[in-house]
N, CA and C atoms as an extended XYZ file, in Angstrom:
522
Properties=species:S:1:pos:R:3:atomname:S:1:resname:S:1:resid:I:1 pbc="F F F"
N       129.672      127.990      120.186 N   MET     1
C       129.885      128.605      121.468 CA  MET     1
C       128.832      128.064      122.436 C   MET     1
N       129.235      127.652      123.586 N   SER     2
C       128.342      127.106      124.594 CA  SER     2
C       128.158      128.124      125.723 C   SER     2
N       126.913      128.331      126.128 N   ILE     3
C       126.602      129.295      127.179 CA  ILE     3
C       125.876      128.589      128.304 C   ILE     3
N       126.338      128.785      129.525 N   ASP     4
C       125.655      128.270      130.704 CA  ASP     4
C       124.512      129.224      131.025 C   ASP     4
N       123.279      128.762      130.808 N   ILE     5
C       122.134      129.656      131.012 CA  ILE     5
C       121.928      130.032      132.470 C   ILE     5
N       122.570      129.319      133.381 N   PHE     6
C       122.455      129.651      134.794 CA  PHE     6
C       123.518      130.654      135.245 C   PHE     6
N       124.484      130.934      134.377 N   SER     7
C       125.555      131.851      134.766 CA  SER     7
C       125.046      133.287      134.804 C   SER     7
N       125.694      134.083      135.620 N   ASP     8
C       125.407      135.510      135.653 CA  ASP     8
C       125.777      136.071      134.279 C   ASP     8
N       124.900      136.865      133.711 N   ARG     9
C       125.133      137.373      132.349 CA  ARG     9
C       126.434      138.152      132.237 C   ARG     9
N       126.825      138.826      133.303 N   SER    10
C       128.053      139.630      133.245 CA  SER    10
C       129.309      138.769      133.145 C   SER    10
N       129.180      137.456      133.440 N   THR    11
C       130.349      136.573      133.377 CA  THR    11
C       130.462      135.858      132.037 C   THR    11
N       129.536      136.106      131.141 N   ARG    12
C       129.585      135.456      129.826 CA  ARG    12
C       130.674      136.074      128.967 C   ARG    12
N       131.174      135.297      128.024 N   SER    13
C       132.327      135.721      127.229 CA  SER    13
C       132.050      137.024      126.471 C   SER    13
N       133.112      137.763      126.242 N   ALA    14
C       133.013      139.019      125.498 CA  ALA    14
C       132.494      138.768      124.087 C   ALA    14
N       132.918      137.654      123.465 N   ASP    15
C       132.433      137.313      122.119 CA  ASP    15
C       130.910      137.178      122.119 C   ASP    15
N       130.405      136.442      123.119 N   PHE    16
C       128.956      136.247      123.200 CA  PHE    16
C       128.256      137.570      123.486 C   PHE    16
N       128.746      138.310      124.459 N   LEU    17
C       128.108      139.577      124.825 CA  LEU    17
C       128.100      140.551      123.647 C   LEU    17
N       129.102      140.445      122.778 N   GLY    18
C       129.157      141.301      121.602 CA  GLY    18
C       128.176      140.918      120.513 C   GLY    18
N       127.664      139.697      120.551 N   THR    19
C       126.737      139.239      119.509 CA  THR    19
C       125.294      139.168      119.981 C   THR    19
N       125.064      139.069      121.272 N   SER    20
C       123.710      138.902      121.790 CA  SER    20
C       123.243      140.194      122.463 C   SER    20
N       122.384      140.902      121.799 N   LYS    21
C       121.912      142.214      122.247 CA  LYS    21
C       121.465      142.220      123.706 C   LYS    21
N       120.766      141.178      124.149 N   PHE    22
C       120.261      141.126      125.520 CA  PHE    22
C       121.077      140.179      126.404 C   PHE    22
N       122.213      139.720      125.897 N   SER    23
C       123.088      138.782      126.629 CA  SER    23
C       122.375      137.479      126.945 C   SER    23
N       121.493      137.040      126.049 N   GLU    24
C       120.664      135.861      126.265 CA  GLU    24
C       120.855      134.833      125.158 C   GLU    24
N       120.434      133.627      125.459 N   VAL    25
C       120.302      132.596      124.446 CA  VAL    25
C       118.805      132.438      124.182 C   VAL    25
N       118.429      132.070      122.980 N   PRO    26
C       119.288      131.727      121.862 CA  PRO    26
C       119.758      132.960      121.099 C   PRO    26
N       120.902      132.796      120.488 N   THR    27
C       121.467      133.757      119.552 CA  THR    27
C       121.964      132.960      118.355 C   THR    27
N       121.595      133.393      117.183 N   LEU    28
C       122.047      132.762      115.947 CA  LEU    28
C       122.957      133.744      115.226 C   LEU    28
N       124.095      133.274      114.790 N   ILE    29
C       124.982      134.100      113.971 CA  ILE    29
C       125.034      133.456      112.594 C   ILE    29
N       124.614      134.219      111.586 N   ASP    30
C       124.588      133.727      110.217 CA  ASP    30
C       125.207      134.792      109.326 C   ASP    30
N       126.237      134.396      108.596 N   ASN    31
C       126.947      135.330      107.710 CA  ASN    31
C       127.391      136.591      108.450 C   ASN    31
N       127.854      136.415      109.685 N   GLY    32
C       128.367      137.534      110.466 CA  GLY    32
C       127.311      138.408      111.119 C   GLY    32
N       126.058      138.111      110.897 N   GLN    33
C       124.952      138.886      111.474 CA  GLN    33
C       124.327      138.079      112.608 C   GLN    33
N       124.065      138.731      113.750 N   SER    34
C       123.442      137.998      114.854 CA  SER    34
C       121.941      138.245      114.870 C   SER    34
N       121.220      137.198      115.270 N   TYR    35
C       119.768      137.224      115.411 CA  TYR    35
C       119.445      136.688      116.796 C   TYR    35
N       118.540      137.352      117.477 N   ILE    36
C       118.204      136.970      118.849 CA  ILE    36
C       116.703      136.756      118.981 C   ILE    36
N       116.319      136.056      120.053 N   GLN    37
C       114.942      135.720      120.393 CA  GLN    37
C       114.426      134.615      119.460 C   GLN    37
N       113.908      133.576      120.052 N   SER    38
C       113.515      132.363      119.323 CA  SER    38
C       112.631      132.626      118.121 C   SER    38
N       111.551      133.355      118.319 N   ASN    39
C       110.614      133.550      117.217 CA  ASN    39
C       111.183      134.459      116.136 C   ASN    39
N       112.027      135.422      116.501 N   ALA    40
C       112.690      136.254      115.495 CA  ALA    40
C       113.666      135.409      114.678 C   ALA    40
N       114.346      134.487      115.344 N   ILE    41
C       115.253      133.577      114.632 CA  ILE    41
C       114.470      132.680      113.680 C   ILE    41
N       113.349      132.134      114.154 N   LEU    42
C       112.516      131.299      113.278 CA  LEU    42
C       112.030      132.088      112.067 C   LEU    42
N       111.602      133.330      112.283 N   ALA    43
C       111.120      134.159      111.179 CA  ALA    43
C       112.246      134.431      110.185 C   ALA    43
N       113.431      134.732      110.683 N   TYR    44
C       114.585      134.965      109.805 CA  TYR    44
C       114.888      133.712      108.975 C   TYR    44
N       114.982      132.564      109.639 N   LEU    45
C       115.297      131.326      108.921 CA  LEU    45
C       114.212      130.984      107.900 C   LEU    45
N       112.970      131.229      108.280 N   SER    46
C       111.864      130.949      107.371 CA  SER    46
C       111.949      131.826      106.125 C   SER    46
N       112.267      133.092      106.319 N   LYS    47
C       112.416      133.992      105.170 CA  LYS    47
C       113.631      133.587      104.332 C   LYS    47
N       114.732      133.282      105.007 N   ARG    48
C       115.975      132.922      104.304 CA  ARG    48
C       115.792      131.680      103.424 C   ARG    48
N       115.006      130.724      103.924 N   PHE    49
C       114.831      129.474      103.185 CA  PHE    49
C       113.495      129.399      102.444 C   PHE    49
N       112.786      130.518      102.352 N   GLY    50
C       111.571      130.596      101.552 CA  GLY    50
C       110.400      129.792      102.077 C   GLY    50
N       110.241      129.715      103.397 N   LEU    51
C       109.161      128.912      103.962 CA  LEU    51
C       107.884      129.700      104.230 C   LEU    51
N       107.950      131.010      104.242 N   LEU    52
C       106.748      131.824      104.433 CA  LEU    52
C       106.200      132.231      103.075 C   LEU    52
N       104.883      132.334      103.000 N   ASN    53
C       104.264      132.835      101.787 CA  ASN    53
C       103.072      133.698      102.167 C   ASN    53
N       102.468      134.357      101.200 N   GLU    54
C       101.357      135.268      101.479 CA  GLU    54
C       100.191      134.570      102.172 C   GLU    54
N        99.970      133.305      101.863 N   THR    55
C        98.832      132.586      102.436 CA  THR    55
C        98.983      132.362      103.929 C   THR    55
N       100.179      131.955      104.367 N   ASN    56
C       100.311      131.599      105.780 CA  ASN    56
C       101.052      132.623      106.631 C   ASN    56
N       101.566      133.696      106.055 N   ASN    57
C       102.358      134.667      106.781 CA  ASN    57
C       101.599      135.281      107.965 C   ASN    57
N       100.412      135.809      107.745 N   LYS    58
C        99.631      136.467      108.797 CA  LYS    58
C        99.298      135.484      109.919 C   LYS    58
N        98.744      134.341      109.561 N   LYS    59
C        98.365      133.346      110.577 CA  LYS    59
C        99.583      132.849      111.339 C   LYS    59
N       100.671      132.666      110.630 N   CYS    60
C       101.902      132.191      111.261 CA  CYS    60
C       102.368      133.178      112.332 C   CYS    60
N       102.422      134.450      112.000 N   PHE    61
C       102.883      135.442      112.968 CA  PHE    61
C       101.903      135.607      114.127 C   PHE    61
N       100.612      135.425      113.872 N   GLU    62
C        99.655      135.439      114.993 CA  GLU    62
C        99.992      134.340      115.996 C   GLU    62
N       100.308      133.133      115.499 N   TRP    63
C       100.644      132.021      116.390 CA  TRP    63
C       101.989      132.224      117.081 C   TRP    63
N       102.964      132.821      116.388 N   LEU    64
C       104.254      133.100      117.025 CA  LEU    64
C       104.063      134.039      118.219 C   LEU    64
N       103.254      135.061      118.026 N   ILE    65
C       103.022      136.024      119.107 CA  ILE    65
C       102.150      135.400      120.193 C   ILE    65
N       101.157      134.604      119.810 N   TRP    66
C       100.329      133.916      120.808 CA  TRP    66
C       101.212      133.026      121.682 C   TRP    66
N       102.102      132.270      121.054 N   GLU    67
C       102.974      131.366      121.816 CA  GLU    67
C       103.792      132.125      122.845 C   GLU    67
N       104.372      133.237      122.449 N   ALA    68
C       105.223      134.007      123.368 CA  ALA    68
C       104.442      134.540      124.559 C   ALA    68
N       103.172      134.844      124.351 N   ASN    69
C       102.349      135.415      125.419 CA  ASN    69
C       101.516      134.386      126.172 C   ASN    69
N       101.493      133.172      125.716 N   LYS    70
C       100.669      132.136      126.343 CA  LYS    70
C       101.538      130.978      126.824 C   LYS    70
N       101.732      129.962      125.999 N   ILE    71
C       102.526      128.789      126.380 CA  ILE    71
C       103.930      129.207      126.814 C   ILE    71
N       104.547      130.109      126.060 N   GLY    72
C       105.898      130.557      126.367 CA  GLY    72
C       106.006      131.409      127.612 C   GLY    72
N       104.877      131.856      128.132 N   MET    73
C       104.900      132.657      129.342 CA  MET    73
C       104.755      131.794      130.602 C   MET    73
N       104.028      130.695      130.505 N   CYS    74
C       103.758      129.911      131.717 CA  CYS    74
C       104.529      128.590      131.784 C   CYS    74
N       104.606      127.864      130.695 N   LEU    75
C       105.204      126.529      130.750 CA  LEU    75
C       106.694      126.527      131.113 C   LEU    75
N       107.511      127.432      130.599 N   PRO    76
C       108.927      127.391      130.992 CA  PRO    76
C       109.136      127.660      132.486 C   PRO    76
N       108.292      128.509      133.072 N   GLN    77
C       108.421      128.777      134.507 CA  GLN    77
C       108.008      127.561      135.326 C   GLN    77
N       106.954      126.878      134.885 N   LEU    78
C       106.537      125.653      135.580 CA  LEU    78
C       107.623      124.585      135.458 C   LEU    78
N       108.224      124.480      134.277 N   ARG    79
C       109.295      123.507      134.068 CA  ARG    79
C       110.515      123.840      134.924 C   ARG    79
N       110.909      125.096      134.942 N   ALA    80
C       112.074      125.501      135.750 CA  ALA    80
C       111.818      125.224      137.225 C   ALA    80
N       110.606      125.473      137.677 N   HIS    81
C       110.251      125.207      139.075 CA  HIS    81
C       110.425      123.722      139.407 C   HIS    81
N       109.901      122.867      138.552 N   GLU    82
C       109.959      121.423      138.814 CA  GLU    82
C       111.354      120.838      138.595 C   GLU    82
N       112.040      121.306      137.578 N   LYS    83
C       113.304      120.671      137.190 CA  LYS    83
C       114.537      121.261      137.872 C   LYS    83
N       114.525      122.551      138.151 N   PHE    84
C       115.754      123.199      138.598 CA  PHE    84
C       115.706      123.824      139.988 C   PHE    84
N       114.537      123.962      140.604 N   SER    85
C       114.456      124.759      141.829 CA  SER    85
C       115.205      124.158      143.018 C   SER    85
N       115.424      122.850      143.038 N   ASN    86
C       116.200      122.277      144.139 CA  ASN    86
C       117.648      122.752      144.109 C   ASN    86
N       118.209      122.850      142.910 N   LYS    87
C       119.604      123.271      142.768 CA  LYS    87
C       119.733      124.790      142.604 C   LYS    87
N       118.705      125.403      142.040 N   HIS    88
C       118.710      126.842      141.767 CA  HIS    88
C       117.454      127.457      142.390 C   HIS    88
N       117.529      127.889      143.648 N   PRO    89
C       116.339      128.380      144.360 CA  PRO    89
C       115.641      129.556      143.691 C   PRO    89
N       116.324      130.267      142.802 N   GLN    90
C       115.685      131.397      142.127 CA  GLN    90
C       114.524      130.945      141.234 C   GLN    90
N       114.463      129.651      140.933 N   PHE    91
C       113.372      129.131      140.107 CA  PHE    91
C       112.187      128.620      140.929 C   PHE    91
N       112.295      128.653      142.232 N   ARG    92
C       111.211      128.176      143.092 CA  ARG    92
C       110.067      129.189      143.073 C   ARG    92
N       108.882      128.711      142.798 N   LEU    93
C       107.697      129.562      142.745 CA  LEU    93
C       106.933      129.503      144.056 C   LEU    93
N       106.319      130.603      144.422 N   SER    94
C       105.391      130.573      145.552 CA  SER    94
C       104.160      129.778      145.109 C   SER    94
N       103.378      129.316      146.060 N   GLN    95
C       102.183      128.548      145.707 CA  GLN    95
C       101.223      129.370      144.868 C   GLN    95
N       101.071      130.647      145.202 N   GLY    96
C       100.187      131.521      144.433 CA  GLY    96
C       100.656      131.694      142.995 C   GLY    96
N       101.967      131.893      142.801 N   ALA    97
C       102.508      132.042      141.448 CA  ALA    97
C       102.360      130.737      140.674 C   ALA    97
N       102.649      129.616      141.342 N   TYR    98
C       102.507      128.311      140.692 CA  TYR    98
C       101.061      128.101      140.239 C   TYR    98
N       100.118      128.340      141.129 N   ASP    99
C        98.699      128.132      140.798 CA  ASP    99
C        98.262      129.009      139.629 C   ASP    99
N        98.712      130.247      139.613 N   TRP   100
C        98.347      131.162      138.536 CA  TRP   100
C        98.925      130.686      137.208 C   TRP   100
N       100.212      130.341      137.199 N   LEU   101
C       100.854      129.869      135.968 CA  LEU   101
C       100.239      128.551      135.494 C   LEU   101
N        99.957      127.646      136.428 N   TYR   102
C        99.349      126.371      136.058 CA  TYR   102
C        97.951      126.596      135.460 C   TYR   102
N        97.180      127.492      136.033 N   GLY   103
C        95.855      127.818      135.488 CA  GLY   103
C        95.953      128.380      134.078 C   GLY   103
N        96.925      129.245      133.858 N   ARG   104
C        97.153      129.791      132.515 CA  ARG   104
C        97.531      128.677      131.555 C   ARG   104
N        98.444      127.802      131.993 N   TYR   105
C        98.863      126.700      131.129 CA  TYR   105
C        97.653      125.860      130.718 C   TYR   105
N        96.842      125.451      131.681 N   LYS   106
C        95.681      124.598      131.369 CA  LYS   106
C        94.767      125.278      130.356 C   LYS   106
N        94.489      126.558      130.547 N   ASN   107
C        93.637      127.274      129.607 CA  ASN   107
C        94.281      127.320      128.222 C   ASN   107
N        95.544      127.708      128.171 N   ASP   108
C        96.223      127.902      126.891 CA  ASP   108
C        96.417      126.593      126.131 C   ASP   108
N        96.806      125.540      126.822 N   VAL   109
C        97.017      124.263      126.130 CA  VAL   109
C        95.692      123.709      125.609 C   VAL   109
N        94.594      124.028      126.282 N   ASN   110
C        93.284      123.600      125.786 CA  ASN   110
C        92.861      124.398      124.557 C   ASN   110
N        93.239      125.680      124.476 N   VAL   111
C        93.006      126.460      123.253 CA  VAL   111
C        93.735      125.789      122.093 C   VAL   111
N        94.985      125.434      122.319 N   LEU   112
C        95.779      124.776      121.286 CA  LEU   112
C        95.185      123.415      120.922 C   LEU   112
N        94.738      122.675      121.911 N   ASP   113
C        94.133      121.357      121.660 CA  ASP   113
C        92.906      121.484      120.760 C   ASP   113
N        92.061      122.459      121.030 N   ARG   114
C        90.872      122.670      120.189 CA  ARG   114
C        91.271      123.067      118.763 C   ARG   114
N        92.303      123.888      118.648 N   GLU   115
C        92.757      124.335      117.331 CA  GLU   115
C        93.275      123.172      116.487 C   GLU   115
N        93.866      122.188      117.147 N   LEU   116
C        94.456      121.038      116.439 CA  LEU   116
C        93.463      119.879      116.262 C   LEU   116
N        92.223      120.083      116.622 N   MET   117
C        91.224      119.020      116.595 CA  MET   117
C        91.016      118.430      115.205 C   MET   117
N        91.075      119.269      114.176 N   ASP   118
C        90.730      118.781      112.834 CA  ASP   118
C        91.798      119.048      111.778 C   ASP   118
N        93.042      119.209      112.223 N   LYS   119
C        94.124      119.415      111.254 CA  LYS   119
C        95.427      118.896      111.845 C   LYS   119
N        96.351      118.472      110.981 N   PRO   120
C        97.593      117.879      111.486 CA  PRO   120
C        98.583      118.895      112.050 C   PRO   120
N        98.582      120.128      111.523 N   TYR   121
C        99.511      121.154      111.980 CA  TYR   121
C        98.741      122.440      112.221 C   TYR   121
N        99.351      123.364      112.902 N   ILE   122
C        98.626      124.549      113.358 CA  ILE   122
C        98.063      125.387      112.212 C   ILE   122
N        98.735      125.412      111.062 N   LEU   123
C        98.220      126.173      109.924 CA  LEU   123
C        97.481      125.299      108.922 C   LEU   123
N        97.437      124.006      109.158 N   GLY   124
C        96.727      123.114      108.238 CA  GLY   124
C        97.504      121.858      107.936 C   GLY   124
N        97.716      121.604      106.665 N   GLU   125
C        98.329      120.348      106.222 CA  GLU   125
C        99.855      120.338      106.268 C   GLU   125
N       100.467      121.512      106.293 N   GLN   126
C       101.924      121.600      106.242 CA  GLN   126
C       102.491      122.129      107.554 C   GLN   126
N       103.599      121.577      107.973 N   ILE   127
C       104.294      122.066      109.157 CA  ILE   127
C       104.879      123.451      108.860 C   ILE   127
N       104.949      124.281      109.875 N   SER   128
C       105.451      125.650      109.692 CA  SER   128
C       106.292      126.054      110.898 C   SER   128
N       106.873      127.240      110.812 N   ILE   129
C       107.637      127.733      111.958 CA  ILE   129
C       106.732      127.973      113.159 C   ILE   129
N       105.445      128.187      112.926 N   ALA   130
C       104.511      128.327      114.049 CA  ALA   130
C       104.467      127.027      114.856 C   ALA   130
N       104.485      125.891      114.173 N   ASP   131
C       104.518      124.598      114.869 CA  ASP   131
C       105.798      124.465      115.679 C   ASP   131
N       106.922      124.861      115.096 N   PHE   132
C       108.197      124.752      115.814 CA  PHE   132
C       108.193      125.634      117.061 C   PHE   132
N       107.664      126.835      116.921 N   SER   133
C       107.598      127.741      118.061 CA  SER   133
C       106.697      127.174      119.159 C   SER   133
N       105.525      126.734      118.766 N   LEU   134
C       104.556      126.220      119.733 CA  LEU   134
C       105.027      124.950      120.430 C   LEU   134
N       105.779      124.120      119.736 N   CYS   135
C       106.160      122.829      120.308 CA  CYS   135
C       107.375      122.897      121.215 C   CYS   135
N       108.144      123.967      121.149 N   ALA   136
C       109.436      124.013      121.832 CA  ALA   136
C       109.339      123.670      123.320 C   ALA   136
N       108.458      124.304      124.043 N   TYR   137
C       108.308      124.004      125.466 CA  TYR   137
C       107.431      122.769      125.684 C   TYR   137
N       106.462      122.571      124.801 N   LEU   138
C       105.536      121.450      124.979 CA  LEU   138
C       106.214      120.096      124.817 C   LEU   138
N       107.307      120.028      124.057 N   MET   139
C       108.036      118.764      123.915 CA  MET   139
C       108.541      118.262      125.273 C   MET   139
N       108.705      119.174      126.224 N   TYR   140
C       109.253      118.818      127.538 CA  TYR   140
C       108.268      119.130      128.660 C   TYR   140
N       106.978      119.092      128.327 N   ALA   141
C       105.940      119.361      129.327 CA  ALA   141
C       106.014      118.377      130.491 C   ALA   141
N       106.471      117.154      130.219 N   ASN   142
C       106.594      116.170      131.296 CA  ASN   142
C       107.553      116.658      132.380 C   ASN   142
N       108.551      117.451      132.007 N   GLU   143
C       109.488      117.979      132.995 CA  GLU   143
C       108.840      119.042      133.875 C   GLU   143
N       107.725      119.595      133.432 N   ALA   144
C       106.950      120.545      134.236 CA  ALA   144
C       105.882      119.819      135.043 C   ALA   144
N       105.774      118.521      134.822 N   GLN   145
C       104.783      117.681      135.479 CA  GLN   145
C       103.356      118.180      135.225 C   GLN   145
N       103.088      118.492      133.939 N   VAL   146
C       101.749      118.900      133.521 CA  VAL   146
C       101.262      117.950      132.429 C   VAL   146
N        99.953      117.853      132.304 N   LYS   147
C        99.357      116.999      131.283 CA  LYS   147
C        99.273      117.738      129.957 C   LYS   147
N        99.404      116.965      128.890 N   VAL   148
C        99.245      117.483      127.535 CA  VAL   148
C        98.011      116.803      126.948 C   VAL   148
N        97.036      117.587      126.461 N   PRO   149
C        95.818      116.992      125.903 CA  PRO   149
C        96.085      116.151      124.650 C   PRO   149
N        95.126      115.311      124.319 N   THR   150
C        95.251      114.321      123.253 CA  THR   150
C        95.659      114.899      121.906 C   THR   150
N        94.965      115.934      121.432 N   ASN   151
C        95.282      116.487      120.108 CA  ASN   151
C        96.680      117.104      120.084 C   ASN   151
N        97.062      117.719      121.184 N   VAL   152
C        98.401      118.310      121.269 CA  VAL   152
C        99.451      117.202      121.285 C   VAL   152
N        99.212      116.146      122.028 N   GLU   153
C       100.168      115.033      122.072 CA  GLU   153
C       100.317      114.379      120.702 C   GLU   153
N        99.224      114.211      119.975 N   SER   154
C        99.293      113.637      118.623 CA  SER   154
C       100.082      114.544      117.686 C   SER   154
N        99.843      115.857      117.784 N   TRP   155
C       100.573      116.840      116.980 CA  TRP   155
C       102.067      116.791      117.299 C   TRP   155
N       102.423      116.714      118.584 N   LEU   156
C       103.832      116.603      118.974 CA  LEU   156
C       104.458      115.342      118.368 C   LEU   156
N       103.706      114.259      118.335 N   GLY   157
C       104.184      113.026      117.718 CA  GLY   157
C       104.461      113.207      116.245 C   GLY   157
N       103.579      113.939      115.540 N   ARG   158
C       103.807      114.183      114.108 CA  ARG   158
C       105.065      115.023      113.899 C   ARG   158
N       105.314      115.945      114.780 N   ILE   159
C       106.526      116.763      114.666 CA  ILE   159
C       107.758      115.897      114.910 C   ILE   159
N       107.714      115.040      115.919 N   ARG   160
C       108.851      114.142      116.199 CA  ARG   160
C       109.150      113.205      115.025 C   ARG   160
N       108.122      112.900      114.217 N   GLU   161
C       108.286      111.997      113.077 CA  GLU   161
C       108.866      112.687      111.837 C   GLU   161
N       109.039      113.996      111.901 N   GLN   162
C       109.584      114.725      110.747 CA  GLN   162
C       111.004      114.263      110.446 C   GLN   162
N       111.292      114.148      109.176 N   LYS   163
C       112.643      113.761      108.749 CA  LYS   163
C       113.643      114.778      109.307 C   LYS   163
N       114.659      114.271      109.969 N   GLY   164
C       115.708      115.125      110.504 CA  GLY   164
C       115.458      115.648      111.911 C   GLY   164
N       114.252      115.396      112.461 N   TRP   165
C       113.998      115.887      113.814 CA  TRP   165
C       114.915      115.170      114.786 C   TRP   165
N       115.494      115.931      115.700 N   GLN   166
C       116.347      115.369      116.732 CA  GLN   166
C       116.009      116.007      118.070 C   GLN   166
N       116.138      115.230      119.100 N   ASN   167
C       115.987      115.737      120.452 CA  ASN   167
C       117.193      116.629      120.737 C   ASN   167
N       116.970      117.904      121.067 N   PRO   168
C       118.119      118.793      121.274 CA  PRO   168
C       119.028      118.353      122.413 C   PRO   168
N       118.481      117.712      123.430 N   TYR   169
C       119.327      117.251      124.532 CA  TYR   169
C       120.259      116.141      124.058 C   TYR   169
N       119.781      115.278      123.183 N   GLU   170
C       120.635      114.232      122.631 CA  GLU   170
C       121.697      114.834      121.725 C   GLU   170
N       121.342      115.888      120.997 N   MET   171
C       122.316      116.562      120.130 CA  MET   171
C       123.432      117.174      120.971 C   MET   171
N       123.075      117.772      122.099 N   LEU   172
C       124.088      118.401      122.960 CA  LEU   172
C       125.039      117.369      123.565 C   LEU   172
N       124.486      116.193      123.885 N   ARG   173
C       125.324      115.126      124.455 CA  ARG   173
C       126.245      114.531      123.396 C   ARG   173
N       125.774      114.574      122.135 N   GLY   174
C       126.346      113.912      121.013 CA  GLY   174
C       127.754      114.034      120.718 C   GLY   174
């Protein structure tokens, strides 16, 4: 099912509205059960496929929540402002809002850069759902016209090198 994220939520199909509690994407339907919100979906998939364990569970969830309140709070708005505001004025930020979000982004991405200084992935040697959550917006930071620090850029490169990784935009065109 394809959803136009710019459409008014009330105009979305009844099938979609019946499966997505908040009428939003992403929504995953697995075995007739719907799951919503990116990090909740990642947690579900991780549990379903046995990727979480006692050692990394706590740290992983700390990073999932950090991402939602930090990178996930500022970078998508900066990206929407730069990429979509000409066609969709609702994404245009005032200068004050832009400056505040950009300041948050710079602080938060530098926290992440320091964390990745001496390890290949956010939890250590193995990639985790925390990496997937953290990288989602950062993979397209160029569309927000913001800089990505060296350690973060190297980490993003390691994620892109994972077997089976695909650019979601290329998958949609596919």
